[in-house]
N, C-alpha and C positions, 0 to 999 in steps of 0.2 A: 197648909192643907190642899190648897188649890194646885200647888206645884206637884204634890204627890199624885193627885188625880190626873193632872196633865201627863205626868210620866207614865202612869198606868195606861191611860188612853193611848199614848204614843206607842207603848209597847205592843198593844193589840193592833193598832192601825198600821204600823210600819212592818209588821212581820209578813212574810210571803211564804206560802207553801211551795216547796221546791219539787217534792215528789213523794211517792208512796211505794213501799216495797211489797213483795209478794205476801208477807204476813199481815199487811195492813198498817204497819207503822208509818207515821207521817213525819216528814222532814221539813224543817222551817229554817229561814234565814232572816236576819234583820241587820240593817246598817245603823250604827249609832256613833255619835261623835264623843270621843273621850280625849280630853286635853287637846283639843284642836285637831285630832287625828281621827279619820273615819275608819272604824273597824267593823268587820262583819262578824256577827254572832251566828252560830249554827247550833241547832239542837234537834232532838227527836222526841216525838210524843208516841209512846208505845200504845199499841192496841192490846188491851187486856193486861196480862201479867208483865211486869217489867223484867225483862231478861235480855241483857246486852249481848249474850253469847249467840243469840239468834239473828243478829244484824248481819246483812251481807257485807262482805269485805269491801266492796266498792263504796258502800254508804259509810262505813267506818272511816275509810280514807278521806272521804269528803268532809265528814264531821271533824276530823283531826287537822284538816287543812292541807293534806297531802295531795289532794286534787283541787283544782280551781273550779272546775265545772262539776255539777251534780251528775250522776249517771242517768242516762236516758232510759226510757222504757225499752227501746229497741236494743240498746246495749245490754241491758239486764237479761232480756230474752235470749240474745245471742250467746251470752256467757253461760246462761243456764243450759242451753242446748249443747254447748261445748262440754260442760261438766257432765252432762248425761251421756254424751258419746264416750267420754273418758271412763265413766263408771262401767259402761257396756264393754269397752275394750279390756278393762281390768278383769271383769268377770269372764270374758272369753279366754284371756290368757291363763287365768287360774284353772279353768276347765281343761284347756289343752295340757297344762302342766300335770294335772291330776291324771289325765288319760295316759300321758307319757310315762308317768311313774307307775301306773297300774300295769302298763304293757311291759315295762322293764322288770317289774317284780313278779311277773306271771311264772307258773311252774315251767321248768325246762330251761329257764334262763337264770343266771345267778342274781341274787339280790345285790343292789348297790350298797356299798359301805359308806358312801359319802366322801371317799378319798379321791383326790384329784390325781390323775395319771400324769406321768412325766418321767424325765430321767432321774435316776437315783443319785444320792449325794456322792457316791463313790466315783461317778463319772466326772465330777467336778474337781475332785481332790487329786493332786499330782502325787503319784506314788514315788517315794525315794527309797533306795535300798537301806536297810538297817545293818547294824554291825554283824549280826549272826547269819546273814544271807550268803556269806562266802564271797562277797564282792569286795575287792580291795578298795580301801578309801583312797581318794586322790590326795596328793600332798599339796593341798591348797594353802596358799599363804594368806596372811591377814588382809593384804590388799585385795585378794580375790574374794574374800568373804565380805568385804565392805563394798558391796556393789549397790546398784540402785534397786535391786530386787531382793526381797528376803529369800534366804535359802534354808532348806531343810524343813522337815515337819516331823512331828512325833518324837521318836527317840533321837533323831539326828539334829533336832533344832538346837541352836546355840544362841541363848539370849545375848543381846548386845552386839551382835555381829552386823546387823543391818543398820545402815546410816542413810538418811534421806539424801537424794541427789543434790549436789551443790552447783 
């Protein structure tokens, strides 16, 4: 019984509060010896309702051991200011995008269709004469057809004529 009381007393005397977040949650650490190895235990005491989704990312990383040092108050304030600037920039960009879309969609100008402009597919396809075009076919031998580049497209394509370069 005395051993249990000593352990409970040790639990409360060895713990150290490391920090408090904006929501009032308190973070603690305690070092204990397990099988001759000193290990650090970390935990959080929630203020009010237990909701782990409201914990800041920096504190979650510290609790999981991904950070060696607990986040400082200055660091948390700096990160919160950075996140606020990011929120403001996103809101500004959204506003500018809406204004640009409203300006493009105004009467007198064509509405955008959402299609991206650029060269059409035909400009990339090499056109070859077909049989009915009145163009004489060349008397190409099999060795000419077995080149490093495929020949023919559409009606003039001959399967099996292309061989990879050797």
